[in-house]
C-alpha positions as CSV (number, residue, x, y, z in Angstrom):
1,M,58.5,-205.0,11.3
2,I,55.7,-207.4,12.5
3,L,55.1,-208.2,8.7
4,I,59.1,-208.7,8.2
5,V,58.8,-211.3,10.9
6,L,55.9,-213.1,9.8
7,L,57.6,-213.4,6.2
8,A,60.7,-214.9,8.0
9,L,58.3,-217.1,9.7
10,L,56.4,-218.2,6.8
11,F,59.6,-218.6,4.9
12,S,61.1,-221.3,7.4
13,S,58.0,-223.0,7.9
14,S,57.2,-223.4,4.8
15,A,60.5,-225.4,4.1
16,Y,60.8,-227.2,7.1
17,F,57.1,-228.8,6.8
18,D,56.9,-228.5,3.2
19,L,53.8,-226.6,3.0
20,P,53.5,-226.6,-0.7
21,A,53.3,-230.3,-0.7
22,K,51.2,-230.4,2.3
23,L,48.4,-227.9,1.0
24,S,48.2,-229.4,-2.4
25,E,47.3,-232.9,-0.7
26,Q,44.8,-231.2,1.3
27,S,43.7,-229.2,-2.2
28,F,43.2,-232.6,-3.9
29,T,40.8,-233.3,-1.5
30,A,39.0,-230.5,-1.3
31,H,38.5,-230.0,-5.1
32,H,37.3,-233.6,-5.6
33,F,34.8,-232.9,-3.1
34,C,33.8,-229.6,-4.8
35,L,33.6,-231.3,-8.3
36,Q,30.8,-233.5,-6.6
37,M,28.9,-231.1,-5.6
38,L,28.4,-230.1,-9.0
39,P,25.0,-230.9,-10.8
40,T,25.8,-233.2,-13.8
41,G,22.5,-232.1,-15.7
42,V,24.4,-228.9,-17.4
43,E,25.4,-228.6,-21.0
44,N,28.5,-226.7,-20.6
45,L,29.7,-228.8,-17.5
46,S,33.3,-228.0,-18.6
47,S,32.7,-224.5,-18.0
48,L,31.1,-224.8,-14.5
49,E,34.2,-227.0,-13.5
50,A,36.3,-224.3,-14.0
51,L,34.5,-221.4,-13.3
52,V,33.2,-223.1,-9.3
53,C,36.3,-225.4,-8.9
54,G,39.4,-224.4,-10.6
55,K,39.5,-227.6,-13.1
56,N,41.7,-227.3,-16.1
57,M,39.0,-226.8,-18.7
58,Q,38.5,-229.5,-20.8
59,D,36.5,-228.1,-23.7
60,L,39.5,-227.0,-25.6
61,D,37.7,-225.2,-28.3
62,L,36.4,-222.5,-25.3
63,K,39.6,-222.4,-24.0
64,Q,41.4,-221.4,-27.2
65,L,39.1,-219.0,-27.9
66,L,39.5,-217.4,-24.5
67,I,43.6,-217.7,-24.8
68,Q,42.4,-216.0,-28.1
69,S,40.7,-213.2,-26.9
70,S,42.9,-212.8,-23.9
71,L,39.8,-213.8,-21.2
72,I,41.5,-216.9,-20.2
73,H,42.9,-215.1,-17.0
74,I,39.3,-213.7,-16.4
75,F,37.4,-217.3,-16.8
76,V,39.7,-219.3,-14.8
77,V,40.1,-219.0,-11.0
78,S,41.0,-215.5,-10.9
79,G,41.9,-212.7,-8.1
80,S,38.4,-210.6,-8.8
81,H,36.6,-213.9,-7.9
82,F,37.6,-213.9,-4.6
83,L,37.6,-210.5,-4.6
84,F,33.7,-210.9,-5.7
85,L,33.1,-213.5,-2.9
86,H,34.6,-211.4,-0.1
87,K,32.4,-208.7,-0.5
88,I,29.2,-210.8,-1.0
89,L,30.1,-212.8,2.4
90,A,31.4,-209.8,4.2
91,R,27.9,-208.7,3.8
92,L,25.9,-211.7,4.7
93,P,25.3,-211.7,8.6
94,I,25.8,-215.8,9.2
95,V,29.7,-215.4,8.0
96,R,30.6,-212.0,7.9
97,F,32.9,-212.7,10.8
98,C,34.7,-215.3,8.9
99,P,34.9,-214.7,5.5
100,L,38.7,-215.1,5.0
101,F,37.9,-218.8,6.4
102,L,35.6,-219.7,3.9
103,L,37.9,-217.9,0.9
104,S,40.9,-220.2,2.4
105,L,38.5,-223.6,2.2
106,Y,37.3,-222.3,-1.5
107,C,41.0,-221.6,-2.3
108,L,41.8,-225.3,-1.4
109,A,38.9,-226.0,-3.6
110,T,40.1,-224.6,-6.6
111,L,43.7,-226.6,-6.0
112,C,45.4,-223.3,-4.3
113,Q,46.0,-221.6,-7.9
114,P,48.4,-218.7,-7.9
115,P,45.8,-215.7,-8.9
116,G,43.7,-217.2,-5.8
117,V,46.3,-217.5,-3.4
118,R,47.8,-214.6,-4.1
119,S,44.5,-212.6,-3.7
120,L,43.6,-214.6,-0.4
121,M,47.2,-213.3,0.5
122,F,45.9,-209.8,-0.5
123,L,42.9,-209.6,1.7
124,F,44.6,-211.3,4.7
125,L,46.8,-208.4,4.5
126,V,44.2,-205.8,4.0
127,S,42.3,-207.0,7.1
128,F,45.5,-207.4,9.3
129,S,46.2,-203.7,8.4
130,K,42.7,-202.4,9.3
131,K,42.9,-204.3,12.8
132,N,46.1,-203.3,13.9
133,K,45.4,-199.6,12.8
134,H,48.3,-199.6,10.3
135,S,48.0,-197.5,7.1
136,I,49.7,-199.6,4.7
137,A,49.6,-198.2,0.9
138,P,47.8,-200.4,-1.4
139,V,50.9,-200.7,-3.9
140,L,52.8,-202.0,-0.8
141,L,49.9,-204.7,0.2
142,V,50.4,-205.8,-3.5
143,F,53.8,-206.5,-3.0
144,L,53.7,-208.2,0.5
145,S,50.7,-210.3,-1.1
146,C,53.7,-211.6,-3.7
147,A,56.1,-211.8,-1.0
148,F,54.0,-213.9,1.0
149,T,52.6,-216.3,-1.4
150,V,56.1,-216.9,-3.1
151,C,57.5,-217.6,0.4
152,I,54.9,-220.8,0.9
153,F,55.3,-221.4,-3.0
154,P,58.8,-220.6,-3.9
155,Q,58.4,-222.7,-7.6
156,W,55.8,-219.5,-8.6
157,I,58.2,-216.9,-9.4
158,S,58.1,-219.0,-12.8
159,S,54.0,-219.0,-13.2
160,R,52.8,-216.5,-15.7
161,S,49.2,-216.2,-14.5
162,F,51.2,-215.6,-10.9
163,L,52.6,-212.6,-12.4
164,M,49.3,-211.7,-14.3
165,S,47.7,-211.4,-11.3
166,L,50.3,-209.2,-9.6
167,L,50.3,-206.7,-13.0
168,A,46.3,-206.8,-12.7
169,A,46.2,-205.6,-8.9
170,L,49.2,-203.4,-9.3
171,T,46.9,-201.7,-12.0
172,I,43.7,-201.6,-10.5
173,T,45.4,-200.4,-7.1
174,V,46.8,-197.4,-9.3
175,A,44.2,-196.9,-11.4
176,S,41.8,-196.6,-8.4
177,D,43.5,-194.0,-6.2
178,F,43.9,-192.0,-9.4
179,W,40.1,-192.2,-10.1
180,G,38.9,-192.0,-6.5
181,K,34.7,-191.7,-6.4
182,H,34.6,-191.4,-10.2
183,R,36.6,-195.0,-10.2
184,E,32.7,-196.8,-11.5
185,T,32.2,-194.3,-14.1
186,L,32.6,-195.7,-17.6
187,P,35.6,-193.7,-18.7
188,A,37.2,-194.8,-15.7
189,L,36.8,-198.2,-16.5
190,F,37.8,-198.3,-19.7
191,V,40.9,-196.5,-19.5
192,T,41.7,-198.8,-16.2
193,Q,40.7,-202.1,-18.4
194,S,43.0,-200.9,-21.4
195,L,45.6,-200.1,-19.0
196,I,45.6,-203.9,-17.5
197,Y,45.3,-205.0,-21.0
198,L,48.6,-203.1,-22.2
199,V,50.3,-204.1,-19.0
200,M,49.4,-207.8,-18.8
201,G,50.4,-207.9,-23.0
202,F,53.8,-208.7,-21.8
203,C,52.8,-211.7,-20.2
204,L,50.5,-212.5,-22.7
205,W,53.2,-211.7,-25.3
206,G,53.6,-214.7,-27.7
207,F,50.9,-216.7,-25.6
208,S,47.2,-214.6,-26.6
209,N,46.7,-212.4,-29.6
210,L,47.1,-208.7,-28.6
211,H,44.5,-207.0,-30.8
212,P,42.7,-203.7,-30.0
213,L,39.4,-205.4,-30.2
214,G,40.5,-207.4,-27.0
215,I,40.2,-204.4,-25.1
216,L,37.2,-204.0,-25.9
217,L,36.5,-208.0,-25.5
218,N,37.7,-207.2,-21.6
219,L,35.8,-204.4,-21.2
220,V,32.5,-205.6,-22.1
221,L,32.8,-209.5,-21.8
222,G,35.2,-209.5,-18.7
223,P,32.3,-208.1,-16.1
224,V,29.8,-210.0,-17.8
225,I,32.0,-213.5,-16.7
226,G,32.8,-211.9,-13.0
227,G,29.7,-210.1,-12.5
228,V,27.3,-212.5,-14.2
229,I,28.2,-216.0,-15.3
230,F,30.4,-216.3,-12.3
231,P,27.8,-215.5,-9.9
232,L,25.2,-218.0,-11.9
233,A,27.7,-220.6,-11.9
234,L,27.8,-220.5,-7.9
235,L,24.0,-220.6,-7.9
236,V,23.8,-223.6,-10.0
237,V,25.7,-225.5,-7.4
238,V,22.7,-224.7,-4.6
239,L,20.2,-224.3,-7.3
240,P,20.3,-226.7,-10.0
241,P,17.0,-225.7,-12.0
242,L,19.1,-222.4,-12.5
243,A,21.4,-224.8,-15.3
244,P,19.3,-223.6,-18.6
245,V,20.1,-220.3,-17.3
246,F,23.8,-220.7,-17.0
247,D,23.7,-222.6,-19.9
248,G,22.0,-220.0,-21.9
249,A,24.7,-216.9,-20.7
250,M,27.6,-219.6,-21.6
251,N,26.4,-220.1,-25.1
252,A,25.8,-216.8,-25.7
253,L,29.5,-215.8,-24.4
254,I,30.8,-218.7,-27.1
255,W,28.7,-217.4,-30.0
256,I,30.3,-213.7,-29.5
257,L,33.8,-215.5,-29.0
258,Q,33.2,-217.4,-31.9
259,K,32.1,-214.3,-34.0
260,S,35.2,-212.2,-32.1
261,S,37.8,-214.9,-33.2
262,E,37.0,-213.9,-37.1
263,V,38.4,-210.5,-36.6
264,L,41.3,-211.7,-34.0
265,G,43.0,-214.3,-36.3
266,D,45.4,-216.3,-34.8
267,S,47.7,-215.6,-32.1
268,G,51.1,-215.8,-33.9
269,D,54.5,-217.3,-33.8
270,S,56.2,-214.7,-31.7
271,P,58.1,-216.0,-28.9
272,P,57.3,-214.9,-25.1
273,L,58.6,-212.2,-23.1
274,S,61.7,-213.8,-20.7
275,L,60.6,-214.4,-17.4
276,F,63.4,-212.1,-15.9
277,W,62.2,-209.2,-18.2
278,Q,58.7,-209.4,-16.9
279,W,59.8,-209.3,-13.2
280,V,61.8,-206.7,-14.0
281,L,58.6,-204.9,-15.6
282,F,56.6,-205.6,-12.3
283,L,59.0,-204.5,-9.7
284,S,59.8,-201.1,-11.9
285,L,56.2,-200.9,-11.7
286,T,55.5,-201.3,-8.1
287,V,58.6,-198.7,-7.6
288,S,57.1,-196.3,-9.8
289,A,53.4,-196.8,-8.9
290,Y,54.7,-196.6,-4.6
291,I,56.6,-193.2,-5.5
292,Y,53.6,-191.7,-7.4
293,L,51.4,-192.2,-4.8
294,V,53.4,-190.8,-1.8
295,H,53.9,-187.6,-4.4
296,R,50.0,-187.5,-4.6
297,K,48.9,-188.1,-1.4
298,R,51.8,-185.2,-0.6
299,H,50.1,-182.8,-2.8
300,K,46.6,-183.7,-1.8
301,A,47.8,-182.8,2.1
302,R,49.4,-179.7,1.0
303,H,46.1,-178.2,-0.8
304,A,43.8,-179.9,1.8
């Protein structure tokens, strides 16, 4: 009930105070400050700007390689970046009491992009649920993060990256519950990544090259980008001498993508799937996932 009231208040406040415009204005200032903090003596400066500050990639060749390999959603500012930063900040004694505040500032610095805002909303809802001792199913939290985000930015209902972020979060939520304590094993990671690739394929259709090799690239290079290259990019900001290490990692990634592109080929000329059907897919999967998790929870309770 409280969340419904908050949704209504947020929706009315967003329209009355024109929150999208105000947040965009503030984010441009924060984004400019973020770009100024980056060291200039970096060979792959365009990649550093994209990873750390969410700037639109200026290296068009690399951008095309990432699109072709279906890795673009991991490389640019994504929900996984915010989840990674939240885990790090929550463990630092100095800032562990205000990680969401710092992530909000980072969201502004990265231009309040749809995946980042949605992930931030999800983290706020998780924190709210824990503090108020509400047991809200993770699937519902994903859906509520969608609702809260759309209340602020209704235009994002037509955003491909927003839908991809929702579908990825929904898939990870269901897979995590299914695998339980085995979620970090190689088979679990492979199946989860394959499902993410399959589900997001509906958004990538006509935009990226849906090739079986894409599953392998997402499985192998996805964690490398999120767990190695992204942290390195952040470290370069505070420790510029690490720039050669970052450049080495980026050059290795580019080399692999170039070699893979020879197998992947062109993305094709298929028309993208209608936005209406993409939303039907997300809502259908949300309902199905919720029903599945409820039955699974009841089954566990009966056999406990």
